[in-house]
MARBA-3410 file (N, C-alpha, C, O; in Angstrom, 1 decimal):
262
60.1,83.5,106.3,61.5,83.8,106.0,62.2,84.6,107.2,61.8,84.6,108.3 ~ 63.1,85.0,106.8,64.1,85.7,108.0,64.5,86.9,107.0,64.7,86.9,105.8 ~ 64.3,88.0,108.2,64.3,89.5,107.3,66.4,89.7,107.2,67.3,89.1,107.7 ~ 66.5,91.1,106.3,67.7,91.0,106.3,68.4,91.4,107.8,69.3,90.8,108.4 ~ 67.9,92.5,108.1,68.5,92.4,109.6,68.3,92.2,110.5,68.4,93.1,111.3
67.6,90.6,111.0,67.8,89.7,112.1,68.9,88.8,111.3,69.7,88.2,112.0 ~ 69.0,88.7,110.1,69.9,87.4,110.1,71.7,88.2,110.2,72.8,87.6,110.4 ~ 71.5,89.5,109.8,72.7,90.3,110.0,73.1,90.2,111.7,74.2,89.8,112.2 ~ 72.1,90.7,112.4,72.2,90.6,113.4,72.8,89.4,114.2,73.3,89.5,115.3 ~ 72.7,88.3,113.7,73.2,87.3,113.6,74.5,86.8,113.9,75.1,86.2,114.8
74.9,87.2,112.3,76.3,87.8,112.0,77.0,88.1,112.7,78.1,87.7,112.6 ~ 76.7,89.1,113.8,77.6,89.9,114.1,78.4,89.6,115.9,78.0,89.2,117.1 ~ 79.6,89.9,115.3,80.6,89.2,116.9,80.8,90.2,117.3,81.4,90.9,116.5 ~ 80.3,90.9,118.8,80.8,91.7,119.4,82.0,91.0,121.0,82.1,89.8,121.4 ~ 82.4,91.7,121.4,83.7,90.8,122.5,84.5,92.2,123.2,84.2,93.3,122.7
85.1,92.2,124.0,85.9,92.6,125.3,87.4,93.6,125.6,88.3,93.3,124.9 ~ 87.5,94.1,126.0,88.7,95.0,126.2,90.2,94.8,126.3,90.7,93.7,125.9 ~ 90.9,95.8,126.8,92.1,96.1,126.5,93.1,97.1,127.0,92.3,98.0,127.3 ~ 94.1,97.5,127.2,95.2,98.0,128.0,96.2,99.0,127.2,96.2,99.1,126.0 ~ 97.1,100.0,128.1,98.2,100.3,127.3,99.9,100.0,127.9,100.3,100.4,129.0
100.4,99.4,127.2,101.7,98.5,127.4,102.2,98.6,126.2,101.4,98.7,125.2 ~ 103.9,98.7,125.9,104.6,97.9,124.7,104.0,96.7,124.1,103.6,95.7,124.7 ~ 104.0,96.9,123.2,103.7,95.6,122.9,104.6,95.1,121.2,105.0,95.6,120.1 ~ 104.6,93.4,122.2,105.5,92.3,121.2,104.6,91.4,120.4,103.7,90.7,120.8 ~ 104.9,91.6,119.4,104.0,90.6,118.8,104.3,89.0,118.9,105.2,88.7,119.7
103.8,88.3,118.5,103.7,86.5,118.8,103.5,85.8,116.8,103.2,86.3,115.8 ~ 103.9,84.6,117.2,103.6,83.9,116.0,105.4,85.2,114.7,106.5,85.7,114.9 ~ 104.4,84.8,113.5,104.8,85.1,112.5,105.4,86.9,112.4,106.0,87.4,111.5 ~ 105.0,87.5,113.4,105.2,88.8,113.2,105.9,89.1,115.0,105.7,90.0,115.8 ~ 106.6,88.0,115.0,107.5,87.8,116.5,108.5,89.3,116.6,109.4,89.5,115.8
108.3,90.3,117.6,109.4,91.6,117.7,108.4,92.7,117.3,108.2,93.8,117.9 ~ 107.7,92.4,116.3,107.5,94.1,115.7,106.4,94.8,116.7,105.5,94.1,117.2 ~ 106.6,96.4,117.0,106.2,96.9,117.2,104.7,97.6,116.5,104.6,98.0,115.3 ~ 103.6,97.6,117.5,102.4,98.1,117.1,102.0,99.5,117.6,100.9,100.0,117.8 ~ 103.3,99.9,117.7,103.0,101.3,118.1,103.4,102.2,116.8,104.1,101.7,115.9
103.0,103.5,116.9,103.2,104.4,115.1,104.1,105.4,115.7,104.4,105.5,116.9 ~ 104.7,106.0,114.6,105.4,107.3,114.2,104.6,108.4,114.3,103.7,108.5,113.5 ~ 104.7,109.2,115.2,103.8,110.4,114.7,104.6,111.8,115.5,105.5,111.7,116.3 ~ 104.0,113.0,115.1,104.3,114.0,114.9,103.4,114.9,116.1,103.5,116.0,116.4 ~ 103.0,114.4,116.3,102.2,114.8,117.7,103.1,116.0,119.0,104.3,116.0,119.2
102.0,117.0,119.8,103.1,117.2,120.4,103.6,116.9,121.4,102.7,116.6,122.2 ~ 104.5,116.9,121.8,105.6,116.2,122.9,105.8,115.2,122.4,105.9,114.3,123.3 ~ 105.9,114.7,121.2,106.1,113.4,120.6,107.7,113.2,119.4,108.0,113.6,118.3 ~ 108.3,112.6,120.0,109.6,112.5,119.4,109.4,111.2,118.3,109.0,110.1,118.7 ~ 109.9,111.2,116.7,109.8,110.7,116.0,110.6,109.3,116.3,110.1,108.2,115.9
111.5,109.3,116.9,112.7,108.2,116.9,112.4,107.3,117.7,112.8,106.2,117.5 ~ 111.6,107.6,118.7,111.0,106.7,119.8,109.9,106.3,119.9,109.6,105.5,120.8 ~ 109.0,106.8,118.7,108.0,106.2,118.5,107.4,104.8,117.4,107.8,104.6,116.2 ~ 106.7,104.3,118.0,106.8,103.4,117.0,105.8,102.8,115.8,105.0,102.5,116.7 ~ 105.3,102.6,115.0,103.8,102.1,114.6,102.4,102.1,115.2,102.1,102.1,116.4
101.8,102.1,114.2,100.3,102.6,114.7,99.3,101.4,113.4,99.4,101.5,112.2 ~ 98.4,100.4,114.2,97.9,99.4,113.4,96.4,99.4,113.2,95.8,100.1,114.0 ~ 95.4,98.4,111.9,94.2,98.4,112.0,92.9,97.7,112.0,92.8,97.7,113.2 ~ 91.9,97.2,111.6,90.0,96.7,111.9,89.4,95.5,112.3,90.2,94.6,112.5 ~ 88.1,95.2,112.6,87.2,94.1,113.0,86.0,93.8,112.2,85.2,94.7,111.9
85.8,92.2,111.9,84.8,92.4,111.0,83.5,91.9,111.2,83.2,90.9,111.8 ~ 82.4,92.8,110.8,81.1,92.2,110.7,80.7,91.4,109.9,81.1,91.6,108.7 ~ 79.9,90.1,110.2,80.2,89.2,109.0,78.9,89.7,108.3,78.2,90.4,109.0 ~ 78.4,89.4,107.0,77.2,89.6,106.0,77.1,88.8,105.1,78.0,88.6,104.2 ~ 76.3,88.3,105.2,75.8,87.2,103.8,75.9,87.9,102.5,75.8,89.1,102.3
76.1,87.2,101.7,76.4,87.5,100.6,75.6,86.9,99.2,75.4,87.1,98.0 ~ 75.3,85.7,100.4,74.4,84.5,99.8,73.1,85.1,99.7,72.7,86.2,100.2 ~ 72.1,84.1,99.0,70.7,84.2,99.3,69.5,83.2,100.2,69.1,82.2,99.7 ~ 69.2,83.5,101.0,69.0,82.7,101.8,67.5,82.7,101.5,67.1,83.9,101.4 ~ 66.5,81.8,101.4,65.1,82.0,101.1,64.8,82.7,100.6,63.7,83.2,101.0
65.8,83.3,99.0,65.0,84.3,98.2,65.7,86.0,99.0,65.6,87.1,98.4 ~ 66.3,86.0,100.1,66.9,87.1,100.8,67.8,87.7,100.2,68.9,87.2,100.5 ~ 68.0,88.7,99.3,69.4,89.2,98.9,70.5,89.7,100.0,70.2,89.9,101.2 ~ 72.1,89.9,99.5,72.4,90.2,100.3,72.5,91.5,101.6,71.6,92.3,101.4 ~ 73.0,91.8,102.4,73.0,92.7,103.3,73.3,94.2,102.9,74.5,94.4,103.0
72.8,95.3,102.5,73.4,96.8,102.2,73.7,97.2,103.6,72.8,97.1,104.5 ~ 74.6,97.7,103.7,74.0,98.6,104.9,73.8,100.1,104.7,74.4,100.9,103.9 ~ 72.9,100.4,105.6,72.2,101.8,105.2,72.5,102.8,106.7,72.7,102.2,107.8 ~ 72.4,104.4,106.4,72.5,105.1,107.0,71.8,105.0,108.9,72.2,105.1,110.0 ~ 70.2,104.6,108.1,69.6,104.1,109.3,69.8,103.2,109.9,69.3,103.1,111.0
70.6,102.3,109.5,71.4,101.2,110.1,72.3,101.7,111.1,72.3,101.5,112.3 ~ 73.2,102.7,110.2,74.3,102.6,111.5,73.8,104.0,112.5,74.6,104.3,113.4 ~ 72.8,104.6,112.4,72.2,105.5,113.2,71.4,105.0,114.0,70.6,105.8,114.6 ~ 71.5,103.6,114.4,70.3,103.0,115.2,71.3,103.2,116.8,70.7,103.3,117.9 ~ 72.7,103.3,117.0,73.4,103.7,117.9,74.3,104.8,117.8,75.2,104.8,118.6
74.3,105.6,117.1,74.6,107.2,117.2,75.7,107.2,116.0,76.2,108.3,115.7 ~ 76.3,105.9,115.3,77.0,105.5,114.4,76.6,106.2,113.0,75.6,106.9,112.7 ~ 77.7,105.8,112.1,77.9,106.1,110.5,78.3,105.5,110.1,79.0,104.7,110.7 ~ 77.9,105.6,108.7,78.8,104.7,107.6,79.1,105.4,107.0,78.4,106.4,106.7 ~ 80.8,105.3,106.6,82.0,105.9,105.6,82.4,104.7,105.3,82.8,103.7,105.8
82.2,105.5,103.4,82.9,104.1,102.3,84.2,104.8,101.8,84.3,105.9,101.4 ~ 84.9,104.0,101.9,86.4,103.9,101.2,86.3,103.4,99.7,85.8,102.4,99.4 ~ 86.7,104.1,98.9,86.8,103.7,97.8,88.4,103.8,97.9,89.1,104.7,98.4 ~ 89.0,102.2,97.1,90.4,101.9,97.4,90.8,101.8,95.9,90.0,101.2,95.1 ~ 92.2,102.3,95.4,92.6,102.0,93.6,94.4,101.3,94.2,95.0,101.5,95.2
94.6,100.7,93.5,96.0,99.4,93.3,95.4,98.7,94.2,96.1,98.4,95.2 ~ 94.4,98.3,94.3,94.1,96.7,94.9,95.1,95.5,94.4,95.1,95.3,93.2 ~ 95.6,95.0,95.0,96.9,94.0,94.9,97.9,94.9,93.8,98.3,94.5,92.7 ~ 98.2,96.2,94.3,99.0,96.2,93.3,99.1,97.0,92.2,100.0,97.6,91.7 ~ 97.9,96.7,92.0,97.5,97.0,90.1,96.9,98.4,90.1,95.9,98.6,90.9
97.1,99.2,89.6,97.1,100.4,88.5,95.6,100.3,88.5,95.2,99.1,88.4 ~ 94.7,101.3,88.7,92.8,100.7,88.5,92.2,100.0,88.8,91.0,100.1,88.6 ~ 93.0,98.7,89.4,91.8,97.8,90.2,91.6,98.3,91.6,92.3,98.4,92.5 ~ 90.0,98.4,91.4,89.6,99.5,92.6,88.3,98.7,93.1,87.7,97.9,92.3 ~ 88.0,98.7,93.9,87.0,98.4,95.4,86.8,99.3,96.5,87.5,100.3,96.6
86.0,98.8,97.2,84.7,99.5,98.2,85.1,99.1,99.0,86.0,98.3,98.8 ~ 84.5,99.5,100.7,84.4,98.8,101.6,83.8,100.0,102.5,83.7,101.2,102.0 ~ 83.4,99.7,103.5,82.1,100.4,104.3,82.6,100.2,106.0,82.7,99.1,106.5 ~ 82.9,101.4,106.8,83.2,101.3,108.4,81.8,101.8,108.8,81.2,102.8,108.4 ~ 81.4,100.7,110.1,80.6,101.9,110.8,80.7,101.7,112.3,80.6,100.7,113.0
80.8,103.3,112.6,81.5,103.6,113.5,81.2,103.4,115.0,80.6,102.4,114.7 ~ 81.1,103.5,115.9,80.6,102.6,117.5,80.8,103.7,118.4,81.5,103.4,119.4 ~ 80.4,104.9,118.4,80.2,105.7,119.5,80.3,105.1,120.5,81.1,105.5,121.3 ~ 79.5,104.2,120.8,79.2,103.4,122.0,80.8,102.9,122.7,81.1,103.1,123.8 ~ 81.3,102.5,122.0,82.8,101.4,121.9,83.9,102.9,122.2,84.7,102.7,123.1
84.0,104.3,121.6,84.8,104.6,121.8,84.8,106.4,121.2,85.6,106.9,120.4 ~ 83.7,107.1,121.9,83.6,108.1,121.8,84.6,109.0,121.4,84.6,109.5,120.3 ~ 85.3,109.2,122.1,86.2,110.4,121.6,87.2,109.7,119.8,87.5,110.5,119.0 ~ 87.3,108.5,119.7,87.9,108.3,118.9,87.5,108.5,117.7,88.1,109.0,116.7 ~ 85.9,108.0,117.6,84.8,108.2,116.8,84.8,109.3,116.3,84.7,109.5,115.1
84.8,110.2,117.1,84.8,111.8,116.7,85.6,112.4,116.2,85.4,113.5,115.6 ~ 86.9,111.6,116.4,88.1,112.2,115.3,87.8,111.5,114.4,87.6,112.3,113.4 ~ 87.7,110.0,113.9,88.1,109.7,112.9,86.6,110.0,111.8,86.8,109.9,110.5 ~ 85.3,110.5,112.4,84.2,111.0,111.3,84.5,112.2,111.3,84.0,112.7,110.2 ~ 85.4,113.2,112.1,86.2,114.7,111.8,87.0,114.6,110.4,86.9,115.3,109.5
87.9,113.3,110.6,89.0,113.1,109.8,88.1,113.2,107.6,88.1,113.9,106.6 ~ 87.5,112.0,108.1,86.6,111.6,107.2,86.0,112.4,106.3,86.2,112.5,105.1 ~ 85.0,113.3,107.3,84.1,114.5,106.6,85.1,115.6,106.0,84.7,116.2,105.0 ~ 86.2,115.8,106.6,87.3,116.8,105.9,87.8,116.5,104.9,88.4,117.4,104.4 ~ 87.7,115.3,104.4,88.4,114.5,103.5,89.9,114.2,103.7,90.7,113.9,102.9
89.9,114.3,105.0,91.8,114.2,105.5,92.1,112.4,105.1,93.0,111.9,105.7 ~ 91.3,111.3,104.1,91.9,110.1,104.0,91.7,110.4,102.2,91.9,109.3,101.6 ~ 91.5,111.1,101.6,91.3,110.6,100.8,93.3,111.3,99.7,93.8,112.4,99.5 ~ 93.6,110.2,99.5,94.9,109.9,99.0,95.9,109.6,99.9,97.1,110.0,99.9 ~ 95.3,109.1,100.7,96.1,108.2,101.5,96.7,106.6,101.4,96.2,105.6,100.8
97.7,106.6,102.0,98.3,105.3,101.3,97.9,104.2,102.4,97.6,104.6,103.6 ~ 97.8,103.0,102.1,98.0,101.9,103.7,99.0,101.2,102.9,99.1,100.3,102.1 ~ 100.2,102.3,104.0,101.6,102.0,104.3,102.3,100.8,104.6,103.4,100.5,104.3 ~ 101.6,100.1,105.2,102.0,98.9,106.2,100.4,98.1,106.3,99.3,98.1,106.8 ~ 101.3,97.3,105.5,99.9,95.5,105.4,100.8,94.5,105.2,101.6,94.2,104.3
100.4,93.9,106.5,101.0,92.7,107.0,100.1,91.8,107.3,99.6,91.7,108.4 ~ 99.7,90.6,105.9,98.6,89.9,106.0,98.5,89.3,107.1,99.5,89.2,107.8 ~ 97.0,88.7,107.5,97.1,88.0,108.6,97.2,88.8,110.0,97.4,88.1,111.0 ~ 97.2,90.0,110.1,97.5,90.3,110.9,97.1,92.2,110.6,96.0,92.6,110.9 ~ 97.8,92.8,110.1,96.7,94.7,110.2,97.0,95.3,108.9,98.1,95.2,108.4
96.4,95.9,108.4,96.1,97.2,107.4,96.3,98.5,108.2,95.4,99.2,108.8 ~ 97.7,98.8,107.9,97.7,100.3,108.6,97.6,101.9,107.6,97.9,101.9,106.4 ~ 97.3,102.6,108.0,97.0,103.9,107.5,96.9,105.4,108.3,97.1,105.3,109.5 ~ 96.8,106.5,107.8,96.8,107.5,108.8,97.4,108.8,108.2,97.1,109.9,108.6 ~ 98.2,108.6,107.5,99.4,109.7,107.8,98.4,110.1,106.0,97.9,109.4,105.2
98.7,111.6,106.1,98.0,112.2,104.8,99.3,112.5,104.0,100.4,112.8,104.3 ~ 98.7,112.2,102.7,99.8,113.0,102.0,100.7,114.1,101.6,101.8,114.1,101.0 ~ 99.6,115.3,102.4,100.7,116.7,102.5,100.6,116.9,103.7,99.6,116.8,104.3 ~ 102.3,117.4,104.4,102.7,116.9,105.2,101.7,118.1,106.3,101.0,117.7,107.3 ~ 101.8,119.9,105.9,101.3,121.0,105.9,99.5,120.3,106.4,98.8,121.0,107.2
98.7,118.8,105.8,97.8,118.7,106.2,97.7,118.5,107.6,97.1,119.0,108.5 ~ 98.7,117.4,107.5,99.1,116.2,108.7,99.4,116.9,109.9,99.5,116.4,111.0 ~ 99.7,118.5,109.5,100.5,119.2,110.9,99.1,119.6,111.7,99.0,119.7,112.9 ~ 98.2,119.8,110.9,96.7,120.8,111.7,96.3,119.8,112.5,95.5,120.2,113.3 ~ 96.8,118.0,112.7,95.8,117.1,113.3,96.8,116.5,114.4,96.5,115.4,114.9
97.8,117.2,114.9,98.8,116.9,115.8,98.1,116.9,117.1,98.4,115.8,117.7 ~ 97.4,117.5,117.6,96.6,117.6,119.2,95.9,116.1,119.1,95.1,115.7,118.3 ~ 96.4,115.6,120.2,96.4,114.1,120.8,95.4,113.8,121.4,95.1,114.8,122.2 ~ 94.5,112.5,121.5,93.1,112.5,122.1,93.6,111.7,122.9,94.6,111.0,122.7 ~ 92.6,111.9,124.4,92.3,111.0,125.6,92.7,109.4,125.4,93.5,109.1,124.5
92.5,108.9,125.9,92.4,107.2,125.6,90.9,107.2,125.8,90.3,107.8,126.7 ~ 90.3,106.3,124.7,88.8,105.3,125.1,89.7,104.8,125.7,90.9,104.9,125.6 ~ 88.3,103.5,127.2,88.4,102.6,127.9,88.4,101.8,126.2,88.2,102.4,125.1 ~ 88.9,100.3,126.6,88.6,99.6,126.0,87.2,98.6,126.1,87.2,97.9,127.1 ~ 86.4,98.7,125.5,85.3,97.6,125.6,85.0,96.7,124.5,84.1,95.9,124.5
85.8,96.9,123.8,85.1,95.5,122.8,86.7,95.0,122.3,87.7,95.7,122.5 ~ 86.8,93.5,121.6,88.2,93.0,121.3,88.5,93.4,120.3,87.6,93.7,119.5 ~ 90.1,93.4,119.8,90.4,93.5,118.6,90.0,92.4,117.8,90.9,91.6,117.9 ~ 88.9,91.8,117.0,88.2,91.1,116.5,88.6,91.0,114.5,87.5,90.3,114.3 ~ 88.9,91.0,113.8,88.8,90.3,112.4,88.2,91.6,112.0,87.0,91.5,112.2
88.4,92.8,111.4,87.5,93.9,110.9,87.6,95.1,111.4,87.9,96.1,110.8 ~ 87.2,95.2,112.9,87.4,96.1,114.0,88.3,96.9,113.3,89.2,96.5,112.6 ~ 88.0,98.7,113.7,89.1,99.7,113.0,89.6,100.1,114.5,88.9,99.9,115.5 ~ 90.9,100.6,114.4,91.3,100.8,115.8,92.4,102.1,115.8,93.0,102.5,114.7 ~ 92.6,102.5,116.8,93.3,104.1,116.5,94.9,104.0,116.9,95.2,104.3,118.1
95.9,103.5,116.2,97.0,103.8,116.7,97.6,104.4,117.6,97.3,105.6,117.7 ~ 98.7,104.0,118.7,98.7,104.7,119.6,100.4,104.8,120.0,101.2,103.8,119.7 ~ 101.0,106.1,120.6,102.1,106.3,120.8,102.8,105.7,122.3,104.0,105.7,122.6 ~ 101.6,105.2,123.3,102.2,105.6,124.2,100.3,106.1,125.2,99.3,106.3,124.5 ~ 100.3,106.3,126.2,99.0,106.9,127.0,98.4,108.3,126.1,99.1,109.2,125.8
97.2,108.2,125.8,96.6,109.3,125.7,97.8,110.0,124.1,98.2,111.1,123.8 ~ 98.0,109.3,123.6,98.4,109.7,122.0,97.9,109.5,120.1,98.4,109.3,119.0 ~ 97.1,109.7,120.5,96.2,109.2,119.4,95.9,110.2,118.4,94.9,110.9,118.5 ~ 96.8,110.3,117.1,96.2,111.5,116.3,95.3,111.3,115.1,94.1,111.6,115.1 ~ 95.8,110.6,114.1,95.1,110.8,113.2,95.6,108.5,112.7,94.6,107.9,112.2
96.2,108.1,112.8,96.9,106.9,112.7,96.1,105.7,112.8,96.1,105.5,114.0 ~ 95.2,104.6,112.1,94.5,103.7,112.3,95.4,102.2,111.8,96.6,102.0,111.4 ~ 94.6,101.6,112.0,94.8,100.0,111.5,93.7,99.4,111.8,93.1,99.6,112.8 ~ 93.1,98.4,110.8,92.3,97.9,110.5,92.7,96.4,110.8,93.8,96.1,110.2 ~ 92.1,95.2,111.6,92.9,94.2,111.9,92.1,93.1,111.4,90.8,92.9,111.4
92.9,92.2,110.8,92.3,91.4,109.5,92.8,89.8,110.1,93.2,88.9,109.3 ~ 92.7,89.6,111.6,92.7,88.4,112.0,91.7,88.4,113.8,91.9,89.3,114.7 ~ 91.2,87.6,113.9,90.5,87.1,115.0,91.7,86.5,116.1,91.3,86.1,117.2 ~ 92.7,86.4,115.9,94.0,86.3,116.6,94.6,87.6,117.3,95.6,87.5,118.1 ~ 94.0,88.5,117.1,94.4,89.7,117.9,93.9,90.4,118.7,94.0,91.6,118.9
93.0,89.4,119.4,92.6,89.7,120.6,93.8,90.4,121.9,93.5,91.3,122.6 ~ 94.9,89.8,122.0,96.4,89.8,122.5,96.2,91.8,122.8,96.5,92.5,123.8 ~ 95.8,91.9,121.9,96.1,93.4,121.9,95.1,94.3,122.9,95.3,95.4,123.4 ~ 93.9,93.3,123.0,92.9,94.3,124.4,93.6,94.9,125.3,93.2,95.9,125.9 ~ 94.4,94.5,125.5,95.7,94.5,127.2,97.1,95.7,126.7,98.3,96.0,127.1
96.3,96.0,125.8,97.6,97.0,124.9,97.3,98.5,125.1,98.0,99.4,124.9 ~ 95.7,98.5,125.6,95.1,100.0,125.5,94.5,100.0,123.7,94.2,101.1,123.3 ~ 94.5,98.9,122.9,93.6,99.7,121.5,92.7,99.1,121.8,92.4,97.9,122.2 ~ 91.9,100.6,121.6,90.8,100.4,121.3,89.6,100.5,120.0,89.5,101.5,119.2 ~ 89.0,99.4,119.9,88.0,100.0,118.8,86.9,100.7,118.5,85.8,100.5,119.0
87.2,101.8,117.4,86.2,102.4,117.0,85.0,102.4,116.1,84.1,103.3,115.9 ~ 85.1,101.5,115.6,84.5,100.6,114.4,84.8,99.0,114.2,85.3,98.1,115.0 ~ 84.1,98.8,112.6,84.2,97.8,112.3,83.7,97.9,110.8,82.8,98.7,110.4 ~ 84.4,97.0,110.0,84.0,97.1,108.7,82.9,96.2,108.7,82.7,95.2,109.5 ~ 81.9,96.6,107.5,80.6,95.8,107.9,80.2,95.4,106.6,79.2,94.6,106.5
80.9,95.8,105.2,81.0,95.3,103.5,82.2,95.8,103.2,82.6,96.9,103.5 ~ 82.9,94.8,102.7,83.9,94.8,101.6,85.4,94.3,102.9,86.5,94.7,103.2 ~ 84.9,93.8,103.1,86.0,93.3,103.7,87.4,92.2,102.9,88.6,92.1,103.3 ~ 86.6,91.6,101.6,87.4,91.1,101.6,88.2,92.3,100.3,89.1,91.9,99.6 ~ 87.7,93.5,100.3,88.3,94.6,99.4,89.7,94.7,100.1,90.8,94.8,99.5
89.4,94.8,101.9,90.5,95.1,102.6,91.9,94.1,102.5,93.0,94.4,102.2 ~ 91.6,93.2,102.8,92.2,92.4,102.3,93.0,91.7,100.7,93.4,90.6,100.5 ~ 93.1,92.8,99.7,93.4,92.9,98.9,94.6,94.1,98.7,95.4,94.3,97.8 ~ 94.4,94.8,99.9,95.9,95.9,99.8,97.0,95.2,99.4,97.6,94.1,99.7 ~ 97.2,96.0,98.8,99.2,95.5,98.3,100.1,95.4,99.7,100.3,96.4,100.4
100.5,94.2,100.0,101.7,93.4,101.0,102.8,93.6,100.6,103.7,93.7,101.4 ~ 103.2,93.9,99.1,104.7,93.2,98.8,105.4,93.9,99.6,106.4,93.2,99.8 ~ 105.4,95.0,100.2,107.1,95.8,100.8,106.8,95.5,102.0,107.5,96.1,102.7 ~ 105.8,94.7,102.7,106.3,93.9,103.8,106.2,95.1,105.1,105.6,96.1,105.0 ~ 107.0,94.7,106.5,107.4,95.4,107.4,107.6,96.8,107.3,108.0,96.9,106.2
107.5,97.9,107.8,108.5,99.1,107.2,109.8,99.4,107.8,110.0,98.7,108.8 ~ 110.6,100.1,107.5,112.0,100.1,107.7,111.4,100.7,109.0,110.3,101.1,109.1 ~ 112.7,100.9,110.2,113.9,100.1,109.9,113.9,98.4,109.8,114.8,97.9,109.2 ~ 113.1,97.7,110.4,112.9,96.9,110.6,112.6,95.5,109.1,112.6,94.3,109.0 ~ 112.4,96.6,108.4,111.7,95.8,106.7,112.4,97.1,105.7,113.1,98.0,105.8
111.6,96.4,104.9,111.6,96.8,103.9,110.6,97.9,102.8,110.9,98.4,101.7 ~ 109.4,98.1,103.9,108.8,99.3,103.2,108.7,100.4,103.8,109.6,100.5,104.7 ~ 108.0,101.4,103.7,108.4,102.6,104.1,108.2,103.3,105.1,107.2,103.3,105.8 ~ 109.4,104.2,105.3,109.3,104.9,106.5,108.8,105.8,107.1,109.0,106.9,106.6 ~ 108.1,105.6,108.2,107.2,106.0,108.7,107.6,107.5,108.9,106.8,108.4,108.6
108.9,107.9,109.5,109.4,109.2,109.6,109.4,110.4,108.1,109.2,111.6,108.1 ~ 109.7,109.4,107.0,110.1,110.4,106.2,108.4,110.6,105.4,108.2,111.6,104.8 ~ 107.4,109.4,105.6,105.9,109.5,105.2,105.7,111.0,106.5,105.6,112.0,105.8 ~ 105.7,111.1,107.6,105.2,111.9,107.9,105.9,113.6,107.9,105.2,114.6,108.2 ~ 107.5,113.8,107.4,108.0,115.0,106.3,107.7,115.0,104.9,107.5,116.0,104.2
107.5,113.7,104.5,107.4,114.2,103.1,106.0,114.0,101.8,105.6,114.3,100.7 ~ 105.6,112.9,103.1,103.9,112.7,102.3,104.2,112.0,101.1,105.2,111.4,100.7 ~ 102.9,112.1,100.3,103.1,111.4,98.9,104.3,111.8,97.8,104.4,111.3,96.7 ~ 105.0,112.7,98.3,106.0,112.5,97.8,107.1,112.0,97.9,108.0,112.4,97.3 ~ 107.2,110.9,99.1,108.1,110.0,99.5,107.5,108.7,98.5,108.1,108.1,97.6
106.1,108.5,99.0,105.6,107.5,99.0,105.5,107.0,97.7,105.7,105.8,97.4 ~ 104.9,108.1,96.7,104.4,107.6,95.2,105.4,106.9,93.6,105.1,106.3,92.5 ~ 107.0,107.5,94.3,108.1,107.0,93.5,109.1,105.9,94.3,109.8,105.0,93.7 ~ 109.0,106.0,95.3,109.7,104.7,96.0,108.4,103.4,96.4,108.7,102.3,97.1 ~ 107.3,103.8,96.0,106.1,102.3,96.6,105.2,103.0,95.9,104.2,103.5,96.4
105.4,102.9,94.5,104.3,103.0,94.0,103.0,102.3,93.5,102.2,102.8,92.7 ~ 103.0,100.7,94.3,102.6,99.9,94.3,101.3,99.7,95.9,100.4,98.9,96.1 ~ 101.6,101.0,96.9,100.5,101.1,97.8,99.6,100.9,97.5,99.6,100.7,96.3 ~ 98.4,100.8,97.9,97.1,100.7,97.7,96.6,101.9,98.1,97.2,102.1,99.2 ~ 96.0,102.7,98.0,95.2,104.5,99.0,94.0,104.5,97.9,93.8,104.1,96.8
93.1,105.3,99.2,92.1,105.9,99.2,91.6,106.9,98.4,91.6,108.1,98.9 ~ 90.9,106.6,96.8,91.1,107.6,95.9,89.9,108.4,96.4,89.7,109.4,95.7 ~ 88.9,108.3,97.6,87.9,109.2,97.7,87.3,108.0,99.3,87.3,106.8,99.4 ~ 87.0,109.2,100.3,86.5,108.3,101.3,85.0,109.6,101.7,85.1,110.8,101.5 ~ 83.8,108.9,102.1,82.4,109.8,101.5,81.9,109.0,102.9,82.1,107.9,103.3
81.4,109.8,103.4,79.9,109.9,104.6,78.8,108.6,103.9,79.5,107.9,103.0 ~ 78.0,108.3,104.0,77.2,107.7,103.5,75.5,108.3,103.7,74.6,107.7,103.2
END
């Protein structure tokens, strides 16, 4: 019989590289920037565009020869120095009370600087209450601006870039950027294997969704692209006002009710 670990291993997709240049999207997202508005040192909100998200590790949910579906464990994550981080999500499909969870495995061998920041954010409960403010089906889910501007301000220091070592496949989790060495707190989860064009733009995956990708694909997307190019939330106002701006104006946004290390 195939072991759970062996079967899971053959389901994992790893890939390669990218760099740092302004991004112009193709297909249904033509002309949309992938950069993010930020308030990091030296950043100008009017000039910085959006940050985007994640990669998928494929695990079986069916039984094969009596095998139960794979459940990630801390020991599994720590085999390569990574950690498992569980996100509990509310407002799935825009419905209050509709909840689910997904798990991210960090990969310090891919992007050690980014992983250290991501794990520190999770351990400090930074993501609790954060809204997924930009959801573009078939492209990305974007999040990572804290609902309290005072907390957001504590994380303004920029990170140095990690080299791109794996591709932007479906399910990979990636820090957004406003240019060279400008990563702070915003991330995105890739929703498509077609996002490998980001590899040449400097977007370096730091981890991947290892369970619950179906939950990620149920984040509310009804508000569309962010302002000013769309009717969704304005990142500058999120930075300035936090959830005091988002909750009354965009009540259906999916959000993280709890994020915890496993």
